[in-house]
C-alpha positions in Angstrom: 49.3 5.3 38.9 46.8 6.4 36.2 44.8 9.5 37.2 41.1 9.8 36.5 41.7 12.3 33.6 44.3 10.0 32.0 43.3 9.2 28.4 44.4 5.6 28.8 41.9 5.1 31.5 39.2 6.6 29.3 39.9 4.2 26.6 39.8 1.1 28.9 36.5 -0.7 28.2 34.2 -1.1 31.1 33.6 -4.8 30.4 34.1 -7.2 27.6 31.7 -9.3 25.7 32.3 -13.0 25.3 31.2 -14.7 22.2 28.4 -17.2 22.7 25.8 -18.9 20.5 22.8 -17.0 22.0 24.3 -13.7 21.3 25.3 -14.8 17.8 21.8 -16.0 17.3 20.4 -12.5 18.4 22.6 -10.7 16.0 21.5 -13.0 13.2 17.8 -12.3 14.0 18.5 -8.4 13.8 20.2 -8.7 10.6 17.4 -10.8 9.2 14.9 -8.3 10.5 16.5 -5.4 8.7 17.0 -7.5 5.5 13.2 -8.2 5.4 12.6 -4.5 4.9 14.8 -4.3 2.0 13.0 -3.1 -1.2 12.3 -5.6 -4.0 14.7 -3.5 -6.2 17.4 -3.7 -3.5 16.8 -7.2 -3.1 17.2 -7.9 -6.8 20.6 -6.3 -6.6 21.6 -8.2 -3.7 20.9 -11.5 -5.3 22.6 -10.5 -8.5 25.6 -9.6 -6.5 25.7 -13.0 -4.5 25.2 -15.1 -7.8 27.9 -13.0 -9.6 30.4 -13.9 -7.1 33.0 -16.1 -8.8 32.9 -18.5 -5.8 29.1 -19.1 -6.4 29.9 -20.6 -9.9 32.7 -22.7 -8.6 30.4 -24.1 -5.6 27.5 -24.6 -8.0 29.7 -26.5 -10.6 31.1 -28.8 -7.8 27.5 -29.5 -6.5 28.3 -28.0 -3.2 25.3 -25.5 -3.6 22.0 -26.5 -5.0 19.7 -23.8 -6.1 16.2 -25.1 -6.0 12.8 -23.5 -6.9 10.4 -23.1 -4.1 7.2 -25.3 -4.5 4.6 -23.4 -6.6 7.0 -20.5 -7.3 7.4 -19.5 -10.9 9.0 -16.5 -12.9 6.7 -13.9 -14.2 6.7 -13.7 -18.0 6.9 -10.0 -18.1 7.3 -7.2 -15.5 5.6 -4.6 -17.8 3.1 -2.5 -15.7 4.7 -3.5 -12.4 6.0 -0.8 -10.1 9.5 -1.1 -8.5 7.7 -2.1 -5.2 6.1 -5.2 -6.8 7.2 -8.6 -5.5 5.3 -10.5 -8.4 2.0 -11.6 -9.6 -0.4 -13.6 -7.3 -3.7 -15.3 -8.5 -5.2 -17.7 -10.7 -3.7 -18.2 -14.2 -5.8 -20.4 -14.6 -4.7 -22.2 -11.3 -3.3 -20.4 -8.3 0.4 -19.5 -8.8 2.8 -16.9 -7.4 4.8 -15.5 -10.3 7.8 -13.8 -9.1 9.4 -10.5 -10.8 12.9 -12.0 -10.4 13.9 -15.6 -10.7 16.0 -15.2 -7.4 12.7 -14.5 -5.5 11.5 -17.9 -5.8 14.7 -19.9 -4.9 16.3 -21.4 -2.0 19.9 -22.5 -1.7 21.1 -25.9 -0.1 24.6 -26.6 1.0 25.8 -30.1 0.3 29.6 -30.0 0.4 32.3 -30.5 3.1 32.1 -27.4 5.6 35.8 -26.9 5.1 35.1 -26.2 1.3 33.2 -23.1 2.3 35.7 -21.5 4.6 36.9 -19.2 1.7 33.4 -18.3 0.9 31.9 -17.6 4.4 30.7 -14.3 3.4 29.0 -15.6 0.3 27.3 -18.4 2.5 25.8 -15.7 4.9 24.4 -13.9 1.8 22.8 -17.2 0.5 21.2 -18.1 3.8 19.6 -14.5 4.1 18.3 -14.9 0.6 16.9 -18.2 1.5 15.4 -17.1 4.5 13.7 -14.2 3.2 12.4 -16.2 0.2 10.8 -18.8 2.4 9.3 -16.3 4.6 7.8 -14.3 1.6 6.5 -17.5 0.0 4.7 -18.7 3.1 3.2 -15.4 3.7 1.9 -15.1 0.1 0.5 -18.6 0.3 -1.2 -18.0 3.7 -2.7 -14.7 2.4 -4.2 -16.6 -0.5 -5.7 -19.2 1.9 -7.2 -16.7 4.1 -8.4 -14.2 1.4 -9.4 -16.9 -1.3 -12.9 -15.2 -1.9 -11.2 -12.0 -3.0 -8.9 -13.8 -5.4 -11.8 -15.6 -6.9 -14.0 -12.5 -7.4 -11.6 -9.7 -7.6 -13.9 -7.5 -5.4 -12.4 -5.7 -2.3 -15.8 -6.3 -0.7 -14.9 -9.9 -0.4 -11.7 -9.4 1.8 -12.1 -10.7 5.4 -10.5 -9.0 8.6 -6.9 -10.3 9.1 -4.2 -9.3 11.4 -0.6 -10.0 11.2 -0.8 -12.2 14.3 -3.7 -14.3 13.0 -1.6 -15.1 9.8 1.5 -16.0 11.8 -0.8 -18.5 13.7 -2.1 -19.9 10.3 1.5 -20.3 8.9 2.5 -21.9 12.2 -0.3 -24.5 12.0 0.4 -25.2 8.4 4.1 -25.3 8.2 5.6 -25.5 11.8 8.3 -23.1 13.0 10.8 -23.4 10.1 11.6 -20.6 9.5 10.0 -18.7 12.5 7.4 -16.3 11.1 5.8 -14.0 13.8 3.8 -10.8 13.5 6.9 -8.7 13.6 8.6 -10.5 10.7 5.3 -10.2 8.6 5.0 -6.4 9.3 8.7 -5.8 8.2 8.4 -7.9 5.0 5.1 -6.5 3.7 6.0 -2.8 4.4 6.2 -0.8 1.2 5.8 -3.9 -1.0 3.0 -4.8 -3.6 1.8 -7.5 -5.7 -0.2 -7.7 -8.8 -3.6 -9.3 -8.7 -4.7 -10.2 -12.4 -8.3 -9.4 -11.5 -7.7 -6.0 -9.6 -4.4 -4.6 -10.5 -1.4 -3.8 -8.2 -2.1 -3.8 -4.5 0.0 -3.0 -1.5 0.6 -6.1 0.6 -1.0 -4.3 3.5 -4.2 -4.2 1.5 -4.8 -7.9 2.4 -4.7 -7.1 6.2 -8.0 -5.1 6.6 -9.4 -4.3 10.1 -13.1 -4.9 10.7 -13.7 -1.2 10.4 -11.9 -1.1 7.0 -14.4 -3.9 5.8 -17.3 -1.9 7.1 -16.2 1.5 5.5 -15.4 -0.3 2.2 -18.9 -1.9 2.1 -20.6 1.5 3.0 -18.7 3.4 0.5 -19.7 0.9 -2.3 -23.4 1.0 -1.2 -23.3 4.9 -1.2 -21.8 4.8 -4.8 -24.8 2.4 -5.8 -27.2 4.9 -4.1 -25.9 7.9 -6.0 -26.3 6.1 -9.3 -29.9 5.0 -8.4 -30.9 8.6 -7.3 -29.4 10.0 -10.5 -31.2 7.7 -12.7 -34.5 8.0 -10.9 -34.4 4.1 -9.9 -35.0 5.4 -6.3 -36.6 8.4 -4.7 -34.7 8.9 -1.6 -31.3 8.1 0.2 -31.1 5.1 2.8 -31.0 6.1 6.5 -28.4 4.5 8.6 -30.7 1.6 9.7 -31.4 0.7 6.2 -27.8 0.8 5.5 -27.2 -1.5 8.4 -29.8 -3.9 7.0 -28.5 -3.9 3.5 -24.9 -4.7 4.8 -26.3 -7.7 6.8 -28.2 -9.0 3.8 -25.6 -8.7 1.2 -22.3 -9.3 3.1 -23.4 -10.7 6.4 -21.8 -7.8 8.3 -22.9 -7.5 12.0 -22.8 -3.8 12.5 -24.9 -1.5 14.6 -26.7 1.7 13.4 -24.4 3.8 15.4 -21.3 2.2 13.8 -22.9 2.9 10.4 -22.9 6.5 11.3 -19.4 6.7 12.6 -18.1 5.0 9.4 -20.2 7.2 7.2 -19.0 10.3 8.8 -15.4 9.0 8.6 -15.8 8.5 5.0 -17.1 12.2 4.6 -20.6 10.9 3.5 -23.4 13.3 4.8 -26.7 12.1 6.3 -29.6 11.3 4.2 -31.1 14.8 4.3 -28.0 16.3 2.7 -27.5 13.5 0.3 -31.0 13.9 -1.0 -30.7 17.5 -2.1 -29.5 18.6 -5.5 -27.0 16.9 -7.8 -23.7 17.3 -9.7 -20.6 18.4 -8.1 -22.2 20.7 -5.3 -23.7 17.5 -4.0 -20.1 16.0 -3.7 -18.6 18.8 -1.8 -19.8 17.6 1.5 -17.8 14.4 1.2 -14.5 16.2 1.5 -12.8 16.8 5.0 -12.6 20.4 6.2 -10.4 22.7 4.0 -6.9 23.5 5.3 -4.4 26.2 4.2 -2.1 25.0 1.4 1.3 25.6 2.9 4.1 23.3 4.0 3.3 23.2 7.7 -0.5 22.7 7.1 0.0 19.9 4.7 2.4 18.1 7.0 -0.1 18.5 9.8 -3.4 17.8 8.1 -3.0 15.9 4.9 -2.8 11.9 5.2 -0.1 9.7 3.8 -2.9 7.8 2.2 -4.5 7.5 -1.3 -7.5 9.6 -2.3 -8.6 12.7 -4.1 -8.1 16.2 -3.4 -9.3 19.7 -4.4 -7.2 23.0 -4.5 -9.1 26.2 -4.4 -8.7 30.0 -3.6 -9.3 31.5 -0.2 -10.8 34.9 -1.1 -11.3 34.8 -4.9 -13.4 33.0 -7.4 -12.7 32.0 -10.9 -15.1 32.8 -13.7 -16.2 29.8 -15.6 -18.7 29.4 -18.4 -21.7 28.4 -16.2 -20.7 30.5 -13.1 -17.8 31.3 -10.7 -16.1 29.0 -8.2 -13.0 29.0 -6.1 -11.8 25.7 -7.2 -8.8 25.5 -9.7 -7.5 21.9 -9.5 -9.1 18.3 -8.9 -6.5 15.6 -8.5 -5.8 12.2 -7.0 -2.8 10.4 -5.6 -1.6 7.2 -3.9 -0.2 9.5 -1.2 -2.1 12.8 -0.7 0.5 14.4 1.5 3.4 13.7 -0.8 1.5 14.9 -3.8 0.4 18.2 -2.1 4.2 18.7 -1.1 5.1 18.3 -4.7 2.6 21.0 -5.7 4.3 23.5 -3.3 7.8 23.0 -4.9 9.1 25.8 -7.0 9.8 23.3 -9.8 6.2 22.1 -9.9 5.6 21.1 -13.6 2.0 22.4 -13.6 2.6 26.1 -14.1 -1.0 27.1 -13.5 -0.9 25.6 -9.9 2.5 27.1 -9.3 1.2 30.7 -10.2 -2.0 30.3 -8.1 0.1 29.1 -5.0 2.7 31.8 -5.5 0.2 34.8 -6.0 -2.8 33.7 -3.8 -3.8 32.1 -0.4 -5.0 28.7 -1.3 -6.8 25.8 0.4 -6.9 22.0 0.0 -9.3 19.5 1.1 -9.5 15.7 0.3 -11.5 12.4 0.4 -9.4 9.6 1.6 -9.9 6.3 -0.5 -8.6 2.7 -0.1 -9.0 2.0 -3.9 -10.3 3.5 -7.2 -9.0 7.0 -6.4 -8.4 7.7 -10.1 -11.8 6.6 -11.0 -13.2 9.0 -8.2 -11.1 11.7 -9.7 -12.5 11.2 -13.2 -16.0 11.3 -11.7 -15.5 14.5 -9.8 -13.8 16.1 -12.8 -16.6 15.3 -15.1 -19.3 16.5 -12.6 -17.3 19.9 -12.2 -17.1 20.3 -16.0 -20.8 19.6 -16.4 -21.8 21.9 -13.6 -19.5 25.0 -14.7 -19.2 24.4 -18.3 -15.3 23.7 -18.1 -12.9 21.7 -16.1 -11.0 23.2 -13.2 -8.6 25.9 -14.5 -5.4 24.0 -13.8 -6.5 20.6 -14.9 -4.7 20.5 -18.2 -6.1 17.0 -19.3 -9.1 14.7 -18.5 -8.1 12.1 -15.8 -7.9 8.6 -17.3 -9.7 6.8 -14.5 -7.5 3.9 -14.7 -5.7 1.6 -12.5 -4.0 3.3 -9.5 -0.3 3.9 -9.6 2.2 4.7 -6.8 2.8 8.3 -5.9 
């Protein structure tokens, strides 16, 4: 008799699984779900390993495997300027095309041989099926994104994007192509996570960029209108800023956006844009300060708690001291931008930070950070703030070693 404490009893399984098609199908779905999240660089390596298998060449030569290009898929002529997260180029050139960074991204594999022929290459077959499934899903999603956001691809203006959810796109794909392969909101979310595409008219964009909410659309339009207002105030073209009612009317007239005055106020505050009375006073860098979120301590815990993992511009300053500049003193010692503000601020706190000026200020003083979150053009905004600061104080911030370029955004 085996006692309760006998190791043999503890090793005995409580129950046993039986193999069945439903369980095998579930496991296959889990594997595909994880595979969809694989980075483009990791996917390239996976394809190269599969096609480098000696059996792949044998099966290809015998015609047992046929590698076929997906309809409308092309290979990008060059990957210069693409980040490692980029899937490829999508847009007009001169007609609509999807040009993938790797030739394997635009393929599907068909199996034509006797099943017994593949017995020795079962592992290879599983890899090729995974590649085919991911490529078909990616291709369907990119085509559907183009269909839904066609106005943006024509103009290159983010103001022409339409609200779009993952569920809505899944319904569009299902109506157009049925359910082979099954593409639902969950698979779309996994595939687009961390991946980008290059749009010829607007640079490299995260795939999530093409799925704005209604509020995102409102905020983007308001921000563009406020940029226009600042230019008109500076040039004397207009005498006073717009109130929230006038902003609402402009948005309706220009973009057909149905938004209430109260919603305008909420969006404006969320963007760090002050009311018309504060926007009407003064100019230069001082008038831009009110756009920043409240200042927070520049230390690891505070950055983790208060800084967003989002793109934008940020400002570093001293708590209890001021720096002498040619045209006056100020506490600001650095203005920067990043595709991920939290990540960049953490880098500034590292002991190996390459900017020696920032490193010394952080080590020797109590410092603050504040930021403006932006969905696009954060490098251009950084250059604008840098130029305004230099014009006001007669010199750039102490730790800015070079003028920002104000070019296309890059990944952090």
